[in-house]
N, C-alpha and C positions, 0 to 999 in steps of 0.2 A: 043872347043865344041859351038856347034852357040847353043844348047839347051839343057835341059838335065828334065831326069825325077826325079822329086826330090820327097821323100815322109817326112811328118811329123809325127813320132811314139808318140808323146807322146801332142796335140795341148793346152787339159787342164791346163799345163804348164803354159799357156804363157794368157789363158785368151781370150775370143772374144771380146775384144773392141780395141784391136791392128790391126792397119793396116797393113798388110800383100800383100800389092798387088804390090808393089817392088819387090818380090819373085813372083808372077806369071808372072813376067816378064822375069825371067829366064826360064822357059819352064813350061812342064806340073806340077804342083802340086798337089798332094793326101793329104788328109789329115785325120788323125787318133787322134779322142779323146785322146786314150791311146791304149798299145800295151801291152799284153802281151808275154814273151819270144817266145810264139808259134807263137804267130800273128808276131811277129816283123821278127820272121825267116823267114816269106812267104812273109813279105811287103817288105823286102830288096833284095825279091830274083830276082825283074826286078829294082829295083832303081841304079840312076848315082850320087846319092847324097841323104843322111837321114840326117833329122835335127832332133836332139835328146836333150831331158835334161837327165831324170833318166833310161833310159831303157838302160839294160845291151850289149854293142857291143862286143861279145864274140865270141870264136869260134863257140858254138852253134848257135845264131843269125846271124853268118856270114855264114855258111855254104852253103847256096846257093845262095849268093851274086854274082854270079858271075862279074856282071858288074858295081857294086859301086867301086867308086875313092873317094866319101869324106864324113867323116862323120862330120857335121858342128854341135855344140855343142849350146844350147843353154845356157849356163854356162862359168862360170870360173873353175870349178871345171872339173875333167875331171876322177876322179876314180872309174865310171862306162865300161871303156876302157880298153881292152885288148892288150894294146899297141902292142904287140907278136904280137898275131895274126894282126894287122894291119899292122902292117908293114912286116910282109910276104906275102901281099894279095899286098903289095903296094898303102893302103889306106891313103890318109891326113886326117889329123884330125885336124880342128882348134875351138878355144874358144873364148871367150867373157869376158873383163875383165873391170871393172871400172865403167860399167851401173848404177850400183845402188847406188852409193857411198851417193848422195843428200839424196836421200830416207831413208838408212840404218840409216844417222846421225839424219833424222826429226822421223822416230821414236824411236828413240834411246829414247830423249827428250819427245816424246808423251805418252813414257812407264812411264818413271818416275812422269812427273808432275800429271799423272795418280793416280801413289800411292802416291808420297811426297805430296800432298795435298789433300790428301783422298776423290778424284774426285766419287767416287762409294757413298760413304756415304750420300754426299752432292745433289748428282742428285738424290738419292731414295727418302733424306730429304721432297726435294719439290715434287715427283713425286707421294708420299705415303699420298701426303694433309696434312702432320704434317704443311708444309712452310704456309698454309693457315689459320690457329689457332696460329702463333706468334701475339706474341703482339708489340716485336718492326722488325724494318726492315732487322735485319740480324741475322745470327747465327753461333755461334763456338764451337758448342759441341764437334768436332774432334779437335785439336791442330796443324798445318800445318808449316813451317818454309819458311823461302827465301832461293833461294839458293846461294844466294849472300853473299859471307864473307865465305861460307862451304868450305871445300875440297873436289873435287871432283877425282878420284881414274881409272886410266886408265888402264887397262889390255890388254896390246897386242896396241904398237903407229905406229900402218900402217896407210895405207890413210884415212882409217873409223878414227880409231885410234884419228888421229891429228885435223881431221874435226871435232871431237866430242869435244876435247880441246879447239877450236876454240869458239864453241858457249857455253861450259861451261865457258869460260874466258869472255864473252862476256857478260855473265849474274851476274858477278861479283865471280865465284869462284875461290880458286887456285886449278890451277891443278898443280898433280903429277900423273907421270907410272911407272910401274913397265912392261922392254921389258922380255917377258917371250924366247926371241931366245939370248936376251944376244946382239945385232946387231943393235938394234934402238938406238938411240939417238938423243934428241932436247935440244938447250941451250934457247928453248924458256919455257920450264916447267921441275920439278926438278924430277929427277929418284930415286928410291927410290928402296929398294929388297921387295918382298913378304909383309913378316911379317909386314914390317912398314906402306906399302898400306894397309894393312888390319885394322890394328890399328887406324890412322889417318882418315881414309878417311868416311865421309857422304855419298857417292856414291861411288859405286864399279860396272865398268862399261867395261862388257867384250867387246872388240873387238880382239880377235885371233882366228889365228886358232886353231883347233886341231888334237896335234900331241904328241908324248913323252911328251912332258913339259909341256902338260898343259890337257891332260887328267887325270878328276878327281880332280881337281885343286881345287876347289870350295870343300871343303867338311867338315865336322864336325867339324875340328879342325880349320878351315880356318874361320867359322861361329866362333865357339866362339872367337877369336881375332877381330871381329869387332864390334864398337861401337852398342849400342842397339836402336840407333833412324839411323840407316843406313839404305841405301835401296840396291838391287842388282839388276843391268838387265845384264842379255845377250843376246845380240845379234850377238853370236860369232858360236859356237857349242854347241848343245846339253848337250854333254858328258864331256864338261870342269865343268860343274855342276854336282854332285851328287847328284841328285833327292831324293833318301831316305832321306840326311843329311839334305837337302833343308827343308822338310816337318818337320823335326824334329826341327828345329834351329829355323823356323814359328811358330809351337806347342808351345817351348817354350821360345818366346820372344827373341833369339838371337839379332836377328834384325827384323827391323819395315814391312820390306817386302821385295817385286821381284816381278820383271816386266821381263817376258821372252818370247822372241819369237821363240825360238828353244829347242827341247826337244832331248831327247838319242834317242827315237824312234818316226818317225813321217810318218805318223798318229798317233797322241798321243791313248796309250792304254790303255783299263780300267783299271790294274792294276798298273800301273803309279802310284805312292805315294803323286803325287801333287794332280792325278785327284778329290781326296777326301776333297779335303782344296777350299771350296766355297766362301769363304771370300776373297771379289774384294778389301776390305780393306789391305787387307796384301799379296794376291796372283794376279797379273794379267799375263794370259798368251795369246799370238796371234798366229793364228795358220802358223806361218813362212812367214810375210808377209813384213819385213822390209824390204827385196828388192823390193815390190810390185807397187810403185807405177805406174800409167797410164805411165807417161812421163820415168820412168826408165824400165819396159816393151818395154816402143815401141822403146829405144834406141835400145835396147837386141835387137829387131828383125830388125832395121837397120843396126846395126853389123852385122848380121849373114847374110843379104844382100850382104854387103861389103866383108865380108872376101868369102860365096859363088861367087860372081863375080869377084873378083881377083884371084881366083882359075880357075875359067873358060878361065878367059884372059892369066895363064900361071903365075898367080904368087903366094907368100906363108905368104899371110895377116893372123898373127894372129896364123902359125902353130904351135901346141905342139907334142911334142915327145918326153916324159922324158927319152927314153931307146936311144937317139941320144947324 
């Protein structure tokens, strides 16, 4: 394939500050910020290659896609793809992994320290004008602690979990972990069961995938087992945390606070029980941005380019097909 008709169906998921010029060297690139299923169905009808993040690739959206040969995912996950359908049509699917590891590790600690050091309160103290009235140079009405010497509990010791463990250890924390699959082992850190992790940890940090072992893992019973000064961090998947139970735990001061980058439904819905908690000393929520530093998003685009380029030259770089 010398040149291809390439369509990007949801460019908003990449941002407008990344360089996609390399993609344009592969052929004619048509960019859509977002696509409904009906729009995707029409836009795929003349495409050779589709670049997709969340748009469903299924029998409906592919019905008119007579020339489509490849779906290049701008993500690691591929649950938006009907592989039975793509296999029947001979469409290759490729994903990207590992591009956001450092970004997620960094955001984990951004969430933690914002909550742990009561930065919302102290920032507001200065900006409200109260600091102008102070008789001394400092102010410490909200007690905060050092991470050094504390126990940092990690749920899910994959690549990101191990990176977080390394940073926590560099801050002087003792790292313990719970393997949700039972497969991850590390001689560098202490492995414990779930209840022991909850009981001992000053920080509970979630870096696990969503599956039958992790769905609703952090529920009211789990929060009752945690330390009252503990902070929960979730940069894994939203449904790992029962949001109604977390709201209740925060209201009852069962834990000190939580920092979340993922929710059960995204974008957030108004009926989410966490939406009513406006106290940023207790709860910080960011809109699924842990993965999204500029560098990570550029790496993602660069990897997509390499996947497409390899395919156009007869290769199978990062091809995924769970049915084979």
